[in-house]
TORZA-698256 format. One record per residue (C-alpha): residue number from 1; x, y, z; residue in three letters. Coordinates in steps of 0.25 Angstrom, whole numbers, plus 2048, in hexadecimal, padded with zeros to 3 digits. Layout:
<recs>
<rec NUM, <X, Y, Z>, ALA>
...
</recs>
This chain:
<recs>
<rec 1, <CDD, 125, 9A0>, MET>
<rec 2, <CEC, 127, 99B>, ARG>
<rec 3, <CEF, 131, 9A6>, SER>
<rec 4, <CE9, 128, 9B1>, LEU>
<rec 5, <CF2, 11D, 9AD>, ILE>
<rec 6, <CFE, 127, 9AC>, LYS>
<rec 7, <CFA, 12C, 9BA>, THR>
<rec 8, <CFA, 11D, 9BF>, ALA>
<rec 9, <D07, 11A, 9B9>, VAL>
<rec 10, <D0E, 126, 9BF>, ILE>
<rec 11, <D07, 123, 9CD>, ALA>
<rec 12, <D0C, 114, 9CC>, ALA>
<rec 13, <D1A, 119, 9C9>, THR>
<rec 14, <D1B, 122, 9D4>, PHE>
<rec 15, <D16, 117, 9DE>, ILE>
<rec 16, <D20, 10D, 9D9>, VAL>
<rec 17, <D2B, 117, 9D9>, SER>
<rec 18, <D28, 11D, 9E6>, ALA>
<rec 19, <D32, 118, 9F1>, PRO>
<rec 20, <D2D, 10E, 9FA>, ALA>
<rec 21, <D2A, 112, A08>, MET>
<rec 22, <D34, 10C, A12>, ALA>
<rec 23, <D2D, 102, A1B>, ALA>
<rec 24, <D2E, 105, A2A>, ASN>
<rec 25, <D39, 0FD, A31>, PRO>
<rec 26, <D36, 0F0, A37>, VAL>
<rec 27, <D3E, 0EA, A42>, VAL>
<rec 28, <D3E, 0DB, A46>, GLU>
<rec 29, <D41, 0D8, A54>, VAL>
<rec 30, <D45, 0CA, A58>, GLU>
<rec 31, <D43, 0C7, A67>, THR>
<rec 32, <D45, 0BC, A71>, SER>
<rec 33, <D36, 0BA, A71>, VAL>
<rec 34, <D33, 0BC, A62>, GLY>
<rec 35, <D34, 0C6, A56>, ASP>
<rec 36, <D2C, 0D2, A52>, PHE>
<rec 37, <D2D, 0DD, A48>, LYS>
<rec 38, <D2B, 0EC, A49>, LEU>
<rec 39, <D28, 0F7, A3F>, GLU>
<rec 40, <D2E, 104, A42>, LEU>
<rec 41, <D28, 112, A3E>, TYR>
<rec 42, <D33, 11C, A3A>, PRO>
<rec 43, <D29, 125, A34>, ASP>
<rec 44, <D22, 127, A42>, LYS>
<rec 45, <D2E, 125, A4C>, ALA>
<rec 46, <D3B, 127, A44>, PRO>
<rec 47, <D45, 12A, A4F>, LYS>
<rec 48, <D3F, 11E, A57>, SER>
<rec 49, <D40, 115, A4B>, VAL>
<rec 50, <D4E, 119, A48>, GLU>
<rec 51, <D52, 117, A56>, ASN>
<rec 52, <D4C, 109, A57>, PHE>
<rec 53, <D52, 105, A4A>, LEU>
<rec 54, <D60, 109, A4E>, ARG>
<rec 55, <D60, 100, A5A>, TYR>
<rec 56, <D5A, 0F5, A51>, VAL>
<rec 57, <D66, 0F7, A47>, GLU>
<rec 58, <D71, 0F8, A51>, ASP>
<rec 59, <D6C, 0EB, A58>, GLY>
<rec 60, <D6B, 0F0, A66>, SER>
<rec 61, <D5C, 0EB, A68>, TYR>
<rec 62, <D61, 0DD, A66>, VAL>
<rec 63, <D62, 0D6, A74>, ASP>
<rec 64, <D5A, 0E0, A7B>, THR>
<rec 65, <D4D, 0DC, A82>, GLN>
<rec 66, <D3F, 0E0, A83>, PHE>
<rec 67, <D41, 0E4, A92>, HIS>
<rec 68, <D33, 0EA, A95>, ARG>
<rec 69, <D27, 0E2, A92>, VAL>
<rec 70, <D1A, 0E7, A98>, ILE>
<rec 71, <D0E, 0DE, A93>, LYS>
<rec 72, <D03, 0E7, A8D>, GLY>
<rec 73, <D0C, 0F3, A8C>, PHE>
<rec 74, <D1A, 0F1, A85>, VAL>
<rec 75, <D27, 0E9, A82>, VAL>
<rec 76, <D33, 0F2, A83>, GLN>
<rec 77, <D41, 0EF, A7E>, GLY>
<rec 78, <D4E, 0F3, A78>, GLY>
<rec 79, <D56, 0F9, A84>, GLY>
<rec 80, <D5B, 0ED, A8B>, TYR>
<rec 81, <D63, 0E0, A88>, ASP>
<rec 82, <D5E, 0D3, A8E>, ALA>
<rec 83, <D66, 0D5, A9A>, THR>
<rec 84, <D61, 0E3, A9D>, PHE>
<rec 85, <D6D, 0EA, A98>, ASN>
<rec 86, <D68, 0F8, A92>, ALA>
<rec 87, <D6B, 0FA, A84>, ARG>
<rec 88, <D71, 107, A80>, PRO>
<rec 89, <D68, 112, A79>, SER>
<rec 90, <D72, 114, A6E>, THR>
<rec 91, <D6A, 11E, A66>, TYR>
<rec 92, <D65, 128, A71>, GLY>
<rec 93, <D57, 12C, A73>, GLU>
<rec 94, <D4C, 12D, A69>, VAL>
<rec 95, <D42, 139, A67>, VAL>
<rec 96, <D34, 135, A6B>, ASN>
<rec 97, <D2B, 133, A5F>, GLU>
<rec 98, <D1F, 12E, A67>, SER>
<rec 99, <D16, 139, A60>, LYS>
<rec 100, <D17, 132, A53>, ASN>
<rec 101, <D09, 12C, A52>, GLY>
<rec 102, <D0D, 11E, A56>, LEU>
<rec 103, <D06, 119, A63>, GLY>
<rec 104, <D0B, 10F, A6D>, ASN>
<rec 105, <D02, 104, A67>, GLU>
<rec 106, <D03, 0F5, A69>, ARG>
<rec 107, <D0E, 0F0, A61>, GLY>
<rec 108, <D16, 0FD, A5F>, THR>
<rec 109, <D24, 0FF, A63>, ILE>
<rec 110, <D28, 10C, A6A>, ALA>
<rec 111, <D35, 112, A70>, MET>
<rec 112, <D36, 110, A7F>, ALA>
<rec 113, <D3B, 11D, A86>, ARG>
<rec 114, <D3D, 123, A94>, LYS>
<rec 115, <D34, 12F, A99>, SER>
<rec 116, <D3B, 139, A90>, SER>
<rec 117, <D34, 139, A82>, PRO>
<rec 118, <D41, 138, A7A>, ASP>
<rec 119, <D48, 12D, A82>, SER>
<rec 120, <D45, 121, A7A>, ALA>
<rec 121, <D52, 11A, A75>, THR>
<rec 122, <D52, 10B, A72>, ARG>
<rec 123, <D47, 104, A7A>, GLN>
<rec 124, <D3A, 101, A73>, PHE>
<rec 125, <D2D, 0FB, A77>, TYR>
<rec 126, <D21, 0F4, A70>, ILE>
<rec 127, <D13, 0F7, A74>, ASN>
<rec 128, <D0B, 0EB, A79>, LEU>
<rec 129, <CFE, 0F3, A78>, GLN>
<rec 130, <CF9, 101, A75>, ASN>
<rec 131, <D01, 10A, A7E>, ASN>
<rec 132, <CFB, 118, A7B>, SER>
<rec 133, <D01, 11D, A88>, ASN>
<rec 134, <D0F, 11C, A82>, LEU>
<rec 135, <D0B, 125, A75>, ASN>
<rec 136, <D0F, 133, A73>, GLY>
<rec 137, <D05, 13E, A71>, SER>
<rec 138, <D06, 14D, A6E>, SER>
<rec 139, <D09, 150, A7D>, TYR>
<rec 140, <D12, 144, A81>, LYS>
<rec 141, <D1D, 13C, A7C>, PHE>
<rec 142, <D1A, 12D, A7B>, GLY>
<rec 143, <D22, 121, A77>, TYR>
<rec 144, <D26, 120, A68>, THR>
<rec 145, <D20, 115, A60>, VAL>
<rec 146, <D29, 112, A54>, PHE>
<rec 147, <D24, 105, A4F>, GLY>
<rec 148, <D1B, 0F9, A50>, LYS>
<rec 149, <D1C, 0E9, A51>, VAL>
<rec 150, <D17, 0E4, A44>, ILE>
<rec 151, <D1A, 0D5, A46>, GLU>
<rec 152, <D1C, 0CD, A53>, GLY>
<rec 153, <D14, 0D4, A5D>, PHE>
<rec 154, <D11, 0C6, A63>, ASN>
<rec 155, <D20, 0C7, A67>, VAL>
<rec 156, <D1D, 0D4, A6E>, ILE>
<rec 157, <D11, 0CE, A75>, GLU>
<rec 158, <D1A, 0C2, A7A>, LYS>
<rec 159, <D24, 0CC, A80>, MET>
<rec 160, <D18, 0D3, A87>, ALA>
<rec 161, <D14, 0C5, A8E>, ASN>
<rec 162, <D22, 0C3, A93>, THR>
<rec 163, <D24, 0C2, AA2>, LYS>
<rec 164, <D2B, 0CE, AA7>, THR>
<rec 165, <D33, 0D1, AB4>, VAL>
<rec 166, <D39, 0DD, ABB>, THR>
<rec 167, <D48, 0DE, ABC>, ILE>
<rec 168, <D4B, 0E2, ACB>, PRO>
<rec 169, <D59, 0E8, AC8>, GLN>
<rec 170, <D54, 0F2, ABD>, SER>
<rec 171, <D45, 0F3, AC1>, GLY>
<rec 172, <D42, 0F0, AB3>, MET>
<rec 173, <D34, 0EA, AB2>, ARG>
<rec 174, <D2C, 0E2, AA7>, ASP>
<rec 175, <D39, 0DB, AA3>, VAL>
<rec 176, <D36, 0CE, A9B>, PRO>
<rec 177, <D3B, 0C3, AA4>, GLN>
<rec 178, <D41, 0BC, A98>, GLN>
<rec 179, <D48, 0C7, A90>, PRO>
<rec 180, <D41, 0CA, A82>, ILE>
<rec 181, <D4E, 0CD, A79>, VAL>
<rec 182, <D4F, 0D4, A6C>, ILE>
<rec 183, <D57, 0C9, A64>, GLU>
<rec 184, <D58, 0D1, A57>, ASN>
<rec 185, <D52, 0DD, A51>, ILE>
<rec 186, <D53, 0E1, A42>, ILE>
<rec 187, <D4D, 0EB, A38>, ILE>
<rec 188, <D45, 0E3, A2E>, ASN>
<rec 189, <D45, 0EE, A23>, ASN>
</recs>
């Protein structure tokens, strides 16, 4: 009995003295149509999370808009201000991490990119539904999921129901008629 108690005390001491696991970063996004929170997964997509957080920390996502809204697909932002001036990609391209086991499921956030797998920079999108066609696999690169909306998905759905237009000068389609602007974005922890 004494050795059982001694073992329990040693185990309890170890549990109490073990360092606490760091929580995943949480980012709060305040927009012109409401606020939402994202939990990021640095253990699954370290380069993408690091890249996203640099843009959050330097403030360059503030006053950008969700410039592409496709109901039943995605809302995309981070690259243009409210008057469609492109924001520079300050930190270069990010290595594609789409084979990390995270899927493009409803509510997840992922890096937008060009056709080259390693071409993501500052633009991101939030999935409005399960978009398995955007996932990576053993034979193809997909789009890197690096987090998920954990609060305020109703705001994302509100964005999805926004009336969109095509801008003739640029040919950009699915642009919200009334700009949806990021007013503030901060790291909560």
